[in-house]
N, C-alpha and C positions, 0 to 999 in steps of 0.2 A: 362377423356381422354382415348381412346381406345389403348389397349396393344396388340401385336401380339407376338407369340411365339419367344423368343429370343431377342426381341426388348424392351429396357427399356428406356424410352424418358427421363430421366434426362439428363441435358447437362454436368454434372460431372460423369456420369455412365462410370466408368473403364477408366477415361481419361488418365491416365499415361501408362496404358497397350496400349490404342488406340494408342496413340503417338509412343509408341516404335514399334508396329506393322506398322503404316505409315512409320516410318524411315527405317524399316526393307524392306518394300515393295518397296519403292523409291529407296534405296540406295544398297541394298544387292540382290534383285531380279529383277528388271528393270533396274539397274545399271546406274541410271540418273548420268550425269557427270555436272560439273559445265559449265554453258553456254547453256546446252541443253533445248529445251523446252519441257515441260511436261504438256499435255492436259489432263485434268480430266473433263469429261462429266458426268452430273448426270441429272434425271430427277425429275418432282417433286413428285415422289414416293421414291426417293432415301434418305438415311441418310445422311443429310447434315453435321453432326458431322464428319464423314468418310471423306467426300470430303473435308473439310477444314483441317482435319488433314493432309491428302495427300499432299494438296497445301503448307502446312507449312513445311511439310518434304523436300518437292521439293526446297522450298525457302533456307531451312537449308544446302542444300548440293550445294548452288549456282547455282542451274538450275533455269529456269524460269517457275514458274507456271502460268498456265491458266485455270481458273476454268469456266465452260460454263454450265448453267443450263437451262432446256428446259421443257416445258409441256410434259406430259406422252403421248406417242403414244398409239392408240388402239392395235397395234399388235406389234410382235417382227420381227427381220430381215427386216426392212424397213429402208430407207434412212433418217438420221437425217435431222434436219433444214440445208439448203445449207449454211450458215456461218460456221457450224461445220463441214461439209464435206470439206471445203476449209482449215479450221484449222488443221484437221486431217493430210491432205496431206502434211502440212508444219511442223509437230510437229516431234520430235525425239522419244518422249514417248507418248503414248495414253493410258490412265487408264480409262475404261468405268465402271461406276457404275449405269447406267441407268436400271430401272427395266425392260422396255421394250428394251432390247438389240438390237444393229443393227447388231451384227456378221452375216457374210455371205452375207449381202445386196452387192448392187454393189459399193457403196461409200466406204464402208469397205475394198472391195477387192482392190480398187484404193489405199486407203491410204497405204495399205501394199506394193503395187508396189512403192509406192512412199519412202517407206525405213522406216516409223515409227514402232516402236517397240510397239506392242498392247498387253494388257490383259484384258479380259473379267472377271469383277468382279460384274455382275449385281446382285442386291438386297443385296448388303454387307451391313450389320449394323454393331455395335460397337461389339456385342455378337460375330458375325461370324469373324471379322478379329482378335479378341483376340483368340479365340480357335484355329483358322485354320491358322493364319500367325504368331502372336507374340508369341505363346506357342508351336510352332512346329519346330522340329530340322530340317531345310530346308536340311541340308548336308545329314542327313540320309535317309529322305524321297527322295531325289534325288537319292541317292545311291540304294534305294529299286527299284525306277522306272527304273533305268538302268539295274538292275539285271533281272527283269522281262522282260524287252525289249528283252534282250538277249536271254532268255528262250523262249520266244514266236516266236520270229525271225526262231528259229531252228525247228519249229513245222511246219507240213504241215496241217494236220486235227484236227481243232478246233471243239469241241463239248462242247456246253452249255446245263447244266441240271438245274432243280429245281423242289423241292417237289410240286410246285404249277402246274406242267405240262410244264414247258419249256423243250423242246429237239430240239435243234437247230445246225446245223451241215454246217460247211463250209470249205473250202480250202484255205491254205495261198498262195501255189505256188510261194514263193519267195517274198512275200509283206514284206513290212518293218511296223516297229511299231514307232509310234511317240510318244516321251515323250514330253506331252504337260505342264507339271509342273515344268520344269527346268528353269534356270535362262534366262534372254532375252539378249543374247550374239550376236546377229545378225541382222541386219537391215530387216526390213519386216517380222520379226517372230511374229507370233500370239501366245500369250503365255496364258497360265491359271494357277489358283492357283495349288498349288503343292499338290501331290497325284492322279496323274491321268496319265495313259497312254492310247493311242488309237491307232487303225488300222481298217482296213476293210478287210475281206477275199475277194477273188475273187468273185465278186458280183454274177455271174450267178450259183454258187456254194452253195449260201445261201439257205437252207431249212428247214423247220420244224414249230415247235410251239415256240411262245415267248410270256411269261407270265409276264406283269409287275405287280410288287406287292409293290413297295415302293413309287415312285412319279413319275408323268407324268406332263410335263410342256415345252411348252404351250400345250393347251388352258390355259388361265388363270382361268377359272372355275375349274380347278382340283387341280394341286399341288400335296398334299397330297393325295395318293389314298383310297378311302373308301373300295374298292373291287377290286380284280384282273381284268386287261385287257387283254382278249386273243386274240393273233394275229396269224394267219395263214401266213406264208412266203414262197414264191414260186420263186425260182430263183433269189433272193434279192429284191424281191417286196412283200409288204402287201397285200395279196389278201382278208383278211377277218378279220374284228375286232368284237368280241363277249365280253359279260360279261353284267353287271348291268347298273347303270345311268353313271357312269364315262366313259364307252365304248361307250355308246350312244353319249355323249358328244364329245368324241374323235372321234368317226366316222363321225359324222356331221361337226366337225372342218376340218378334211382332206379332206371331200367332198367340202366343201366350196371353196376351191382352185381351183377346177377343172382342175387339172394339173398333170399327170401320175408321175412326178418326186417327188411329194410330199409323195409318197406311198414307196419310195426306201429306203432300210436299208443302212445309210450311213456310220456309224461307230459302233464298239464294244469300250467301255471304261471302264479300270478297275480302282475302287476308292480305295485309301489306305492313306488318310489323318487321322492320328491319334486323330484330333481334331474333327471328326465327327463319332459318333457310331450310330446314327439313323437319319432318314431323318426329315427334318423341313418344307418342302414344298418350299425352296429357291434352286433352281436347281444347283447353283453352289457347294453348300453343298452336297445335295442329290447324284449329280453323283460321289461324293468323299467319301461315306460312307465305312468306313474300311470294306474291303473284299467284297464289292458289285459291281456290274457290270451294266453298263448304254449301252443303245442303242440309237443312233442318227437316225431319219427318216427324210428324206427330203433333203433340199439342203447339197451339200457337198464341201468343199473347197480343193484345192489342198495340204495343209499342213497335210492331213491324209496320204499322200503319196501312194494313190490308185487312182481309177478313179475319176474324178472331174466333178460335173454338178451343174446346178443352179436350183433351185425350189422356188417357191414364200413362202416357209415354210421350217421351221425346229423345230422338238421337239426333247426332250429327254425322255426315260422312264427307270426306275431302277428296278433291281432285287436285293433283299436284302441276300439273301444267296443262292449264286450260287455254282453249282459244275462245274468245268471245267476240261475238260478231253483232253490233248494234246497227239496225236498220241497213244492213249491208255493209257497214264499215268496220274493218277490224280495230277493235279496241286492244285487245291483248291477244298474242299469238305463241302458243306453246310455253305458256308461262311468263312471257316478256311482254311487258307494255309497249304498245305502240303510239297511242295518243300523244302528241307532242308536248301538250301541257302535263301530262302524268309522267312522262320521261325526265322533264326538266326538274320535277320535284325529287325524282329518283337519283337524280345526278346531285341535288342539294343535300339529300340524306347520305351520299357517298356509297349508294349500293353498286356493287360490281357488276360490270356490264351495260352501265348506262353512261 
């Protein structure tokens, strides 16, 4: 039997911890209530132990679980089968586990407009839910996100640096920061796993070099990077992709869509889930590596609180140890937070080195 990093196939593997995490996700994060419909969507690449545990948790809180499994699509960001589209529009809560996630597609946008509370947990297996949900102090991680949100919203000039060559500058000009890892308190809310905030600088002001050195997905052929991918960004648009074989794959993947919006920088996202200290090749974890930063390229939804646009693709790439400078003040250096308020929360979380 083939194993992959972080995935142990035994049915009883961490089963108590899995059930605890599923209950936490359903009741404490997605806030499912008695009588609400909880739609769980999975594809044939999903870990069905997680899907079944979430369905059982929904039943335990007297919600109505609906578990739908379908064949794995060839790409992300495309509409799921029509019955799932219809179900999502009628659901109160939608928990997506599909490896080829549908986030950003048109039917996903419609489901949010219908009022469902959605979370993207693409690729989640037993190991991930235990490390990133079961064992994490959600209240403290949310506190950290709210604190960083407040700090970044006060800044104007945001500079991202890295020893691998990143030097990207953009201006906020009053832009807001989205805390995507909070609890699902609103209808139509697109929620993510805790440990992430996101924003976009004014698109026309984003210029410089961006060097991904952690993970990049999609395309499916990459995941964990074997060598850095170097991007040139001009006025918020990727104009050049350089590097080795991974860069070649990424360049060809972008070109295959033949759409200008596929090259647009969509968002910046800080990662700070204490259950993730290194990338694994699963993007939901990789974009939450503690102290890392992730950039989205391609389609952008309104939830980022910036300009909205549609593209046929969306990808996420990460930098493991960034330096972040806000209006000339060092907020983070080589992956280590320097702001005193943030460092205090890191100590409360028990993160090594603080």
